[in-house]
ROVO-268606 format. One line per 8 residues: for each residue x, y, z of N, C-alpha, C. Coordinates in nm, 3 decimals. Layout:
BEGIN
X Y Z X Y Z X Y Z ~ ...
This chain:
BEGIN
6.879 15.000 -6.168 6.754 14.945 -6.215 6.647 14.962 -6.108 ~ 6.533 15.012 -6.146 6.421 15.032 -6.054 6.344 14.902 -6.041 ~ 6.317 14.861 -5.918 6.227 14.747 -5.895 6.104 14.799 -5.822 ~ 5.989 14.742 -5.856 5.862 14.781 -5.796 5.799 14.658 -5.733 ~ 5.750 14.674 -5.610 5.692 14.561 -5.539 5.595 14.611 -5.433 ~ 5.518 14.518 -5.377 5.435 14.552 -5.262 5.527 14.571 -5.142 ~ 5.495 14.664 -5.054 5.580 14.682 -4.936 5.562 14.569 -4.836 ~ 5.670 14.531 -4.771 5.667 14.432 -4.665 5.691 14.500 -4.532
5.676 14.427 -4.422 5.695 14.486 -4.289 5.830 14.557 -4.274 ~ 5.933 14.506 -4.339 6.066 14.565 -4.329 6.076 14.701 -4.399 ~ 5.975 14.735 -4.481 5.976 14.861 -4.556 5.900 14.972 -4.486 ~ 5.838 14.942 -4.372 5.748 15.039 -4.306 5.816 15.173 -4.281 ~ 5.933 15.175 -4.224 5.997 15.303 -4.189 6.028 15.386 -4.313 ~ 6.083 15.324 -4.416 6.116 15.399 -4.538 5.988 15.445 -4.609 ~ 5.886 15.358 -4.613 5.758 15.396 -4.673 5.701 15.518 -4.600 ~ 5.699 15.512 -4.466 5.640 15.621 -4.390 5.719 15.751 -4.410
5.849 15.743 -4.417 5.929 15.864 -4.441 5.891 15.928 -4.574 ~ 5.871 15.846 -4.677 5.832 15.901 -4.807 5.689 15.953 -4.806 ~ 5.600 15.882 -4.738 5.461 15.929 -4.729 5.456 16.062 -4.654 ~ 5.534 16.075 -4.547 5.540 16.202 -4.474 5.595 16.313 -4.564 ~ 5.694 16.284 -4.645 5.749 16.383 -4.738 5.643 16.425 -4.840 ~ 5.563 16.329 -4.886 5.454 16.359 -4.979 5.353 16.452 -4.913 ~ 5.312 16.419 -4.792 5.216 16.502 -4.719 5.274 16.642 -4.696 ~ 5.402 16.650 -4.662 5.469 16.780 -4.644 5.471 16.859 -4.774
5.495 16.790 -4.887 5.500 16.856 -5.018 5.370 16.931 -5.044 ~ 5.258 16.870 -5.005 5.128 16.933 -5.025 5.086 17.020 -4.905 ~ 5.184 17.053 -4.820 5.167 17.146 -4.708 5.053 17.106 -4.615 ~ 5.051 16.977 -4.585 4.952 16.922 -4.492 5.025 16.864 -4.371 ~ 4.952 16.848 -4.265 5.001 16.781 -4.145 4.897 16.678 -4.107 ~ 4.941 16.556 -4.084 4.849 16.449 -4.047 4.898 16.381 -3.920 ~ 4.806 16.331 -3.839 4.846 16.262 -3.715 4.902 16.123 -3.745 ~ 4.975 16.070 -3.651 5.031 15.935 -3.666 4.923 15.832 -3.698
4.804 15.851 -3.643 4.694 15.756 -3.667 4.663 15.742 -3.816 ~ 4.677 15.848 -3.894 4.652 15.841 -4.038 4.754 15.749 -4.105 ~ 4.881 15.761 -4.069 4.984 15.674 -4.128 4.961 15.529 -4.086 ~ 4.924 15.509 -3.961 4.898 15.373 -3.912 4.779 15.311 -3.985 ~ 4.672 15.388 -4.004 4.555 15.339 -4.076 4.590 15.304 -4.221 ~ 4.663 15.394 -4.286 4.702 15.369 -4.425 4.785 15.241 -4.435 ~ 4.882 15.226 -4.346 4.968 15.106 -4.350 4.884 14.980 -4.330 ~ 4.788 14.984 -4.238 4.701 14.868 -4.215 4.620 14.836 -4.341
4.569 14.938 -4.408 4.494 14.916 -4.533 4.584 14.857 -4.641 ~ 4.705 14.908 -4.653 4.796 14.859 -4.756 4.842 14.717 -4.725 ~ 4.857 14.686 -4.598 4.897 14.552 -4.558 4.787 14.450 -4.591 ~ 4.661 14.488 -4.569 4.551 14.396 -4.603 4.533 14.386 -4.754 ~ 4.567 14.492 -4.827 4.564 14.493 -4.975 4.425 14.458 -5.030 ~ 4.322 14.500 -4.959 4.186 14.473 -5.007 4.122 14.597 -5.068 ~ 4.107 14.703 -4.989 4.041 14.824 -5.038 4.139 14.922 -5.100 ~ 4.254 14.936 -5.038 4.357 15.028 -5.087 4.486 14.951 -5.106
4.565 14.994 -5.203 4.686 14.921 -5.240 4.806 15.014 -5.241 ~ 4.923 14.956 -5.219 5.047 15.033 -5.221 5.154 14.956 -5.296 ~ 5.238 15.030 -5.363 5.358 14.977 -5.424 5.474 15.066 -5.382 ~ 5.591 15.008 -5.374 5.712 15.085 -5.347 5.809 15.060 -5.462 ~ 5.894 15.159 -5.486 6.001 15.145 -5.585 6.133 15.148 -5.510 ~ 6.222 15.060 -5.550 6.354 15.054 -5.487 6.463 15.073 -5.592 ~ 6.567 15.144 -5.548 6.691 15.157 -5.623 6.801 15.112 -5.528 ~ 6.882 15.019 -5.572 6.992 14.968 -5.489 6.943 14.925 -5.350
6.825 14.864 -5.346 6.771 14.813 -5.221 6.706 14.915 -5.130 ~ 6.708 15.042 -5.168 6.650 15.148 -5.086 6.516 15.191 -5.144 ~ 6.416 15.210 -5.058 6.284 15.257 -5.102 6.297 15.404 -5.141 ~ 6.265 15.434 -5.268 6.279 15.571 -5.318 6.150 15.625 -5.379 ~ 6.044 15.544 -5.379 5.918 15.591 -5.434 5.802 15.510 -5.380 ~ 5.685 15.576 -5.376 5.563 15.511 -5.330 5.447 15.544 -5.424 ~ 5.354 15.452 -5.435 5.229 15.474 -5.507 5.118 15.411 -5.426 ~ 5.010 15.486 -5.406 4.891 15.438 -5.335 4.773 15.450 -5.430
4.690 15.347 -5.439 4.582 15.348 -5.537 4.468 15.257 -5.493 ~ 4.355 15.273 -5.561 4.237 15.193 -5.533 4.152 15.183 -5.658 ~ 4.072 15.077 -5.665 3.977 15.064 -5.775 3.840 15.104 -5.722 ~ 3.756 15.155 -5.813 3.619 15.186 -5.775 3.528 15.176 -5.897 ~ 3.397 15.159 -5.873 3.303 15.149 -5.985 3.295 15.280 -6.062 ~ 3.252 15.268 -6.186 3.225 15.384 -6.270 3.083 15.369 -6.323 ~ 3.013 15.479 -6.336 2.876 15.472 -6.387 2.871 15.447 -6.537 ~ 2.982 15.472 -6.608 2.976 15.465 -6.754 3.083 15.376 -6.817
3.149 15.293 -6.736 3.251 15.204 -6.790 3.276 15.092 -6.691 ~ 3.370 15.009 -6.725 3.419 14.911 -6.626 3.480 14.989 -6.509 ~ 3.511 14.920 -6.401 3.575 14.986 -6.287 3.696 15.065 -6.332 ~ 3.734 15.163 -6.252 3.850 15.247 -6.281 3.945 15.242 -6.161 ~ 4.068 15.283 -6.185 4.171 15.281 -6.081 4.218 15.424 -6.057 ~ 4.209 15.466 -5.933 4.253 15.600 -5.894 4.389 15.592 -5.828 ~ 4.487 15.654 -5.890 4.622 15.665 -5.834 4.622 15.788 -5.744 ~ 4.605 15.765 -5.614 4.584 15.876 -5.522 4.713 15.946 -5.481
4.818 15.870 -5.453 4.943 15.928 -5.407 5.058 15.869 -5.488 ~ 5.144 15.956 -5.536 5.264 15.914 -5.606 5.375 16.008 -5.562 ~ 5.486 15.950 -5.514 5.594 16.034 -5.466 5.727 15.963 -5.487 ~ 5.824 16.040 -5.532 5.960 15.991 -5.550 6.054 16.077 -5.466 ~ 6.146 16.013 -5.397 6.246 16.088 -5.320 6.319 16.184 -5.413 ~ 6.339 16.308 -5.370 6.403 16.407 -5.457 6.535 16.358 -5.519 ~ 6.616 16.287 -5.445 6.746 16.242 -5.497 6.731 16.137 -5.607 ~ 6.614 16.073 -5.616 6.593 15.967 -5.715 6.514 16.016 -5.837
6.475 16.140 -5.838 6.395 16.191 -5.950 6.477 16.193 -6.078 ~ 6.407 16.168 -6.188 6.473 16.164 -6.318 6.538 16.030 -6.349 ~ 6.515 15.929 -6.264 6.577 15.798 -6.282 6.476 15.690 -6.317 ~ 6.353 15.731 -6.354 6.253 15.635 -6.398 6.165 15.578 -6.288 ~ 6.177 15.631 -6.167 6.101 15.578 -6.054 5.952 15.605 -6.070 ~ 5.914 15.729 -6.096 5.773 15.764 -6.112 5.709 15.687 -6.226 ~ 5.779 15.679 -6.337 5.727 15.606 -6.454 5.709 15.458 -6.421 ~ 5.805 15.398 -6.351 5.794 15.257 -6.315 5.675 15.233 -6.224
5.651 15.324 -6.130 5.536 15.309 -6.041 5.404 15.323 -6.117 ~ 5.394 15.422 -6.205 5.272 15.439 -6.284 5.249 15.316 -6.372 ~ 5.354 15.265 -6.435 5.340 15.145 -6.519 5.292 15.026 -6.437 ~ 5.343 15.012 -6.315 5.303 14.899 -6.229 5.157 14.914 -6.185 ~ 5.114 15.035 -6.154 4.973 15.057 -6.119 4.885 15.026 -6.240 ~ 4.927 15.070 -6.358 4.850 15.041 -6.479 4.839 14.891 -6.504 ~ 4.946 14.819 -6.480 4.942 14.673 -6.498 4.846 14.609 -6.397 ~ 4.850 14.654 -6.274 4.756 14.606 -6.172 4.612 14.630 -6.219
4.585 14.751 -6.268 4.451 14.787 -6.314 4.407 14.701 -6.433 ~ 4.499 14.674 -6.525 4.468 14.587 -6.640 4.427 14.448 -6.592 ~ 4.505 14.393 -6.498 4.474 14.260 -6.445 4.338 14.257 -6.379 ~ 4.297 14.368 -6.320 4.167 14.375 -6.252 4.053 14.412 -6.346 ~ 4.083 14.433 -6.473 3.979 14.466 -6.570 3.932 14.610 -6.568 ~ 4.014 14.700 -6.514 3.977 14.841 -6.508 3.982 14.904 -6.648 ~ 3.898 15.003 -6.668 3.893 15.074 -6.796 4.005 15.176 -6.809 ~ 4.050 15.231 -6.696 4.154 15.334 -6.701 4.213 15.356 -6.563
4.327 15.422 -6.562 4.390 15.474 -6.440 4.385 15.626 -6.452 ~ 4.353 15.692 -6.344 4.354 15.838 -6.346 4.416 15.890 -6.217 ~ 4.463 16.014 -6.223 4.523 16.079 -6.108 4.512 16.228 -6.125 ~ 4.549 16.300 -6.022 4.546 16.446 -6.028 4.672 16.501 -5.961 ~ 4.706 16.622 -5.997 4.816 16.693 -5.932 4.787 16.841 -5.941 ~ 4.856 16.917 -5.862 4.840 17.061 -5.869 4.898 17.113 -6.000 ~ 4.837 17.216 -6.053 4.888 17.275 -6.178 5.030 17.327 -6.161 ~ 5.066 17.361 -6.037 5.200 17.415 -6.010 5.306 17.307 -5.995
5.268 17.181 -5.997 5.364 17.071 -5.982 5.428 17.042 -6.118 ~ 5.508 17.136 -6.163 5.565 17.134 -6.298 5.653 17.011 -6.321 ~ 5.733 16.975 -6.223 5.823 16.860 -6.239 5.744 16.731 -6.265 ~ 5.642 16.707 -6.186 5.560 16.587 -6.205 5.484 16.594 -6.337 ~ 5.433 16.710 -6.370 5.355 16.724 -6.493 5.440 16.697 -6.618 ~ 5.569 16.722 -6.612 5.656 16.689 -6.726 5.651 16.539 -6.754 ~ 5.655 16.459 -6.646 5.644 16.314 -6.662 5.504 16.276 -6.709 ~ 5.402 16.328 -6.644 5.265 16.290 -6.677 5.231 16.323 -6.822
5.280 16.436 -6.871 5.254 16.475 -7.010 5.319 16.381 -7.110 ~ 5.423 16.308 -7.069 5.485 16.208 -7.156 5.405 16.079 -7.158 ~ 5.326 16.056 -7.053 5.252 15.931 -7.039 5.113 15.941 -7.100 ~ 5.045 16.053 -7.079 4.908 16.069 -7.126 4.876 16.217 -7.137 ~ 4.758 16.247 -7.188 4.717 16.386 -7.203 4.642 16.434 -7.080 ~ 4.654 16.562 -7.052 4.576 16.627 -6.947 4.428 16.615 -6.984 ~ 4.347 16.570 -6.891 4.204 16.550 -6.920 4.127 16.681 -6.924 ~ 4.184 16.787 -6.879 4.127 16.922 -6.871 4.010 16.931 -6.772
3.989 16.827 -6.691 3.887 16.834 -6.587 3.942 16.908 -6.467 ~ 3.859 16.985 -6.402 3.896 17.053 -6.278 3.842 16.970 -6.162 ~ 3.909 16.977 -6.049 3.866 16.904 -5.929 3.809 17.005 -5.830 ~ 3.691 16.974 -5.779 3.629 17.053 -5.674 3.621 16.967 -5.549 ~ 3.643 17.028 -5.435 3.639 16.955 -5.308 3.543 17.024 -5.212 ~ 3.460 16.944 -5.149 3.368 16.994 -5.048 3.403 16.929 -4.916 ~ 3.476 16.998 -4.829 3.513 16.938 -4.700 3.389 16.906 -4.617 ~ 3.393 16.794 -4.549 3.281 16.751 -4.463 3.324 16.745 -4.319
């Protein structure tokens, strides 16, 4: 059975290992300061939020998200990072995390939850296509 909860201090090492695996998946490298900053934000739970999923007491999934204003609706919730340990995939972890983020957003009065993934992330897209439809929007990024 998958359980989803906010991470506590005892979860830091397992959370960071999964976050590092997520960053590696997207072929990025980040300094330790980025992980420390993210953990501090998630611990304060004000601007950015985190949930972890556990199977048999072990952290096997993470979700990072935030709410922000929308010009044409109530606030919205952006699910920025979602990652499940490879050994736990197909066991409902990703779905449980998305459902928990959606419940958080409902409680906060958000109009919707949205996220993005690479078109080549076929495994994740199989799950996402069961949950909702592809919005067909493209993402453009302007590095600063």
